[in-house]
C-alpha positions in Angstrom: 56.6 -33.6 -29.2 59.7 -33.9 -31.4 59.9 -31.0 -33.6 62.6 -31.9 -35.7 60.5 -33.5 -38.5 58.7 -30.3 -38.9 61.6 -28.1 -38.9 63.3 -30.4 -41.3 60.3 -30.1 -43.4 60.1 -26.6 -43.2 63.8 -25.9 -44.2 63.2 -28.2 -47.6 59.8 -26.0 -48.2 62.0 -22.7 -48.1 64.8 -24.2 -50.2 63.0 -25.8 -52.8 59.9 -24.1 -53.4 60.8 -20.5 -51.8 64.5 -20.7 -53.5 65.8 -19.0 -50.4 69.3 -18.3 -49.6 70.9 -20.4 -46.6 70.9 -17.3 -44.7 67.2 -16.6 -45.0 66.6 -20.4 -44.3 68.5 -20.1 -40.9 66.8 -17.0 -39.8 63.2 -18.8 -40.3 64.3 -21.7 -38.3 65.7 -19.6 -35.5 62.2 -17.9 -35.3 60.5 -21.2 -35.2 63.1 -22.3 -32.5 62.1 -19.7 -30.3 58.6 -20.8 -30.2 60.1 -24.6 -29.4 62.0 -22.8 -26.6 59.3 -21.0 -25.0 57.0 -24.1 -25.3 59.6 -26.1 -23.5 60.4 -23.3 -20.6 56.8 -23.0 -19.9 56.3 -27.0 -20.0 53.6 -26.8 -22.5 53.7 -30.3 -23.9 51.7 -29.7 -27.3 52.0 -30.3 -30.8 51.3 -27.7 -33.7 47.7 -28.5 -33.8 47.0 -27.9 -30.3 48.7 -24.3 -30.1 46.2 -21.3 -30.3 46.2 -17.9 -30.4 46.4 -17.3 -26.7 49.6 -19.5 -26.5 50.8 -17.5 -29.4 49.9 -14.2 -27.7 51.7 -15.3 -24.3 55.0 -16.2 -26.7 54.9 -12.5 -28.2 54.8 -11.3 -24.4 57.6 -13.4 -23.5 59.9 -12.3 -26.4 58.9 -8.5 -25.5 60.0 -9.3 -22.0 63.1 -10.7 -23.0 64.0 -6.9 -24.5 63.7 -7.7 -28.3 62.7 -4.6 -29.9 59.6 -3.8 -32.3 61.5 -4.7 -35.4 63.0 -7.9 -34.2 59.3 -9.1 -32.7 57.7 -8.3 -36.3 60.5 -10.5 -38.0 59.7 -13.2 -35.7 56.1 -13.1 -36.2 56.5 -12.9 -40.2 58.7 -16.0 -39.7 56.0 -17.9 -38.0 53.4 -16.8 -40.3 55.4 -18.3 -43.1 56.1 -21.6 -40.7 51.9 -21.9 -40.4 51.4 -21.3 -44.1 53.8 -24.1 -44.9 52.0 -26.3 -42.3 48.6 -25.4 -44.1 50.2 -26.6 -47.3 51.1 -29.7 -45.9 47.8 -30.5 -44.1 49.6 -30.7 -40.8 47.3 -28.1 -39.4 43.9 -27.1 -40.6 43.7 -23.4 -39.1 46.0 -20.6 -38.6 46.2 -19.2 -35.6 48.7 -16.7 -36.3 46.2 -14.7 -38.3 44.7 -13.2 -35.0 48.2 -11.8 -34.2 48.9 -8.1 -34.8 52.6 -7.4 -35.8 54.1 -4.7 -33.7 53.7 -1.1 -35.0 57.3 0.0 -36.0 58.3 3.6 -37.0 60.0 3.1 -40.6 64.0 3.6 -40.4 64.9 6.4 -42.5 68.4 5.1 -43.9 71.8 7.0 -43.8 72.7 9.0 -46.9 75.5 11.0 -48.0 75.1 14.0 -50.0 77.0 14.2 -53.4 79.5 16.5 -51.9 80.0 14.0 -49.0 80.2 11.3 -51.8 82.9 13.3 -53.6 85.0 14.1 -50.5 84.9 10.1 -49.3 85.7 9.1 -53.0 88.4 11.5 -53.3 90.4 10.0 -50.2 91.4 6.9 -52.0 95.3 6.8 -53.3 95.3 5.9 -56.9 98.8 5.5 -57.1 98.6 2.1 -55.7 97.1 -1.1 -56.9 94.7 -1.4 -54.0 93.7 2.3 -54.4 92.7 1.6 -58.1 90.7 -1.4 -57.2 89.1 0.2 -54.4 88.2 3.5 -56.2 86.7 1.4 -59.0 84.8 -0.8 -56.3 83.2 2.0 -54.6 82.2 3.8 -57.8 80.5 0.8 -58.6 78.6 0.7 -55.5 77.6 4.1 -55.8 76.7 4.3 -59.9 74.5 1.1 -59.8 73.1 1.0 -56.3 74.4 -2.6 -55.9 74.0 -4.5 -52.6 77.5 -5.6 -51.1 76.7 -9.4 -51.8 76.1 -8.6 -55.3 79.2 -6.1 -55.8 81.8 -9.1 -54.4 79.9 -11.5 -56.9 80.0 -9.3 -59.9 81.5 -11.4 -62.6 83.6 -10.2 -65.8 81.0 -12.1 -68.0 78.6 -9.9 -66.8 80.2 -6.6 -67.3 79.2 -5.0 -70.6 80.9 -1.6 -70.5 80.3 -1.1 -74.3 76.6 -0.7 -73.6 76.9 0.6 -70.1 75.1 -2.2 -68.5 75.7 -4.9 -65.6 74.3 -7.9 -65.1 73.5 -8.7 -61.6 72.5 -11.5 -59.6 70.6 -10.4 -56.4 68.7 -12.1 -53.7 67.1 -15.6 -54.6 69.1 -15.6 -57.4 66.9 -13.3 -59.5 68.9 -11.3 -62.4 68.8 -8.1 -63.2 70.3 -5.5 -65.8 71.7 -2.3 -64.3 73.1 0.7 -66.4 76.5 1.9 -65.3 78.0 5.4 -65.6 81.0 6.5 -67.5 82.9 7.4 -64.5 82.5 3.9 -62.6 83.3 2.2 -66.2 86.4 4.6 -66.2 87.7 3.5 -63.1 87.0 -0.2 -63.7 88.9 0.2 -66.8 92.0 1.5 -64.7 91.5 -1.5 -62.3 91.4 -4.2 -65.0 93.9 -2.7 -67.2 96.6 -1.8 -65.0 96.1 -4.4 -61.9 93.8 -7.2 -62.7 95.5 -8.2 -65.8 98.6 -7.9 -64.3 97.9 -10.4 -61.3 99.4 -13.9 -61.7 97.9 -15.3 -58.7 94.5 -15.5 -59.6 92.7 -18.6 -58.3 91.0 -20.9 -60.6 87.7 -20.8 -59.2 87.8 -16.8 -59.0 89.1 -16.0 -62.6 85.3 -14.8 -63.7 85.1 -12.4 -60.3 85.7 -8.7 -61.4 87.2 -7.7 -58.1 89.8 -9.5 -56.4 92.2 -9.2 -53.2 95.9 -9.5 -53.0 95.7 -13.3 -53.2 93.7 -13.5 -56.3 90.3 -14.5 -54.6 87.0 -12.7 -54.5 86.7 -10.1 -51.9 84.8 -10.9 -48.8 82.1 -8.5 -47.6 84.0 -7.5 -44.5 86.8 -5.8 -46.5 84.3 -4.1 -48.4 83.2 -2.7 -45.2 86.7 -1.6 -43.9 87.5 0.2 -47.1 84.4 2.1 -46.9 84.8 3.1 -43.3 88.3 4.0 -44.0 87.6 6.1 -46.8 84.9 7.7 -44.5 87.0 8.5 -41.6 89.7 9.9 -44.1 87.1 12.2 -45.6 85.8 13.4 -42.0 82.4 12.2 -42.3 81.1 11.8 -39.0 77.7 9.9 -40.3 77.5 6.0 -39.7 78.8 4.9 -43.4 78.5 1.5 -44.6 78.6 0.0 -48.1 74.7 -0.2 -47.8 75.2 3.6 -47.2 76.1 4.0 -51.0 73.0 2.1 -52.3 70.9 4.5 -50.2 72.7 7.5 -51.8 72.2 6.2 -55.1 68.6 5.9 -54.7 68.1 9.0 -52.8 70.2 11.2 -55.5 68.2 9.4 -58.3 64.8 10.2 -56.8 66.1 13.7 -55.8 66.6 14.6 -59.5 63.5 13.4 -60.5 63.7 10.0 -61.4 60.6 7.7 -62.1 60.0 5.7 -58.8 59.4 2.2 -60.8 62.8 2.6 -62.6 64.6 3.2 -59.3 62.4 0.0 -57.7 63.9 -1.9 -61.1 67.7 -0.8 -60.6 67.4 -1.7 -56.8 65.9 -5.1 -57.6 63.0 -4.3 -54.8 60.1 -6.9 -55.4 57.9 -4.2 -53.9 57.4 -0.4 -55.1 56.6 0.2 -51.2 60.2 -0.7 -50.3 61.7 2.1 -52.7 59.0 4.5 -51.7 61.0 5.5 -48.5 63.3 7.2 -50.7 60.5 9.8 -51.5 60.6 10.6 -47.8 64.3 11.8 -47.7 64.3 15.1 -49.8 62.5 17.0 -47.2 64.8 19.9 -47.2 63.7 20.8 -51.1 60.2 20.1 -50.3 60.2 22.4 -47.2 62.1 25.2 -49.6 59.5 25.0 -52.3 56.7 25.7 -49.8 58.3 28.2 -47.8 59.3 30.4 -51.2 56.1 29.7 -53.2 53.2 29.5 -50.7 51.7 32.9 -50.6 51.0 32.8 -46.8 54.9 31.8 -46.3 56.2 34.4 -48.5 54.4 37.2 -46.4 56.1 35.6 -43.3 59.5 35.5 -45.1 59.1 39.1 -45.7 57.9 39.8 -42.1 61.1 38.2 -40.9 63.4 40.2 -43.2 62.1 43.3 -41.5 59.2 44.1 -44.1 56.6 44.9 -41.3 56.6 47.9 -39.7 56.7 48.2 -36.1 52.9 49.3 -35.9 51.8 46.3 -38.1 50.0 43.7 -36.4 50.9 40.1 -36.6 48.7 38.0 -38.7 46.3 35.5 -37.6 47.7 32.0 -38.2 45.3 29.2 -39.0 
């Protein structure tokens, strides 16, 4: 069977009706292509109407044998479910065999987070006596102050920056706009960069005049460049954690939640569509929770006293429930 018309139609659906980015569309296409490859390798000469849940179960077993992890398998299954949703909408199929498949269970990955002291140490390594140092400090302060994705940072525009009212307008995933507060420290460092570096830059590319952060050639920064700046600062600070630009976003959210911020407000600032995505940050402050229980629960107070030598040698250990 020729799958190309179906793949083209699916691509158009994702672009026009779902308004997905090119990267997301390509990812969905790769997921469906894996199913096509499986059918060809196993010499299943059939169309989408003939594929049943048994074939799809064999497909999942196949990608498992290829060594793909649970997270990758879950992404592929999600992509195929979206593909079958498209097929149903277009009346290409009249039933969805994907409904009978279970997504592999995964442990939720807790993101790497820097403590406030580690963040201060990292930012303090940047040399503010140089032009690129002023830019890099302003850039990283903005990442930490606003919890931006790296793609949102490099696409920040001067016309969307409102320091007088301490807000940024951010263009997030699927071109969705959101308003994010920005703190005084980040505003101060952006001011240093704009006044002493950016306004003096003579080689700004005409198509890049509105981007806030520019490289030496007068063009907007790349994701890789931001990654290298973060890695260099992390190494200079002696931080052994695996730090990336996304670590700033995780740290921003975690520090807010630790400080008692409302989870819905954090969700809005991060641009999460679902509150369940934001809820991961409620699991990060375990040290504080543990210390609270150990300090204030009556059984734990007694135990701490025993460990401090309060219990005499003749005392019998307490029973533990």
